[in-house]
Steps between C-alpha positions, in 0.01 A plus 500: 500500500282588203427256222561666164360205305155503663228595252141600562257288302126541466339155475138464388313177448184366345441152644181316408470247782452620861734241653788583264434872542529459877828309468644767269396777741654320800822448309522864391428619855826332603692718254325837499204720581146466370394842376176396334302176486711336229794742494823471697811715529810291550850630569721210399842405370523341155596161648202495737273609212606193303413278797165679544416452131585130528268463799221689323544287187452189714184651656303632203330335204680666209210420270250697712690741723712808440756688709642834387840625623580871459858594590482851647876536540759486772364578845792738563388715204126521574345830589151636561490595134553140388275330755195677637129462572174681444238443767571258781862402537645171614809472715795343319752325724834682480775283357805724525702307758633146493565343839722194499 
């Protein structure tokens, strides 16, 4: 079964403190793939994204830290033209099947 509501989101962060940065990275690794040092690709439903944002809000210092979310669109509609690399590529975990 495919999930039509799953969206690919690019998440980038700028976290000042090492300890908080490590907690943010560990949290994001549970949801998606690290493609660069502070950049993750996450395929996620809108409901799970709200939970992720709540967890990140509890982790960061909003006065010092910043997290950017870039919605790249529905996973079902992505193509090489919309999501590609130059240079070294990183493997993105496929998220086209939901197993219950």
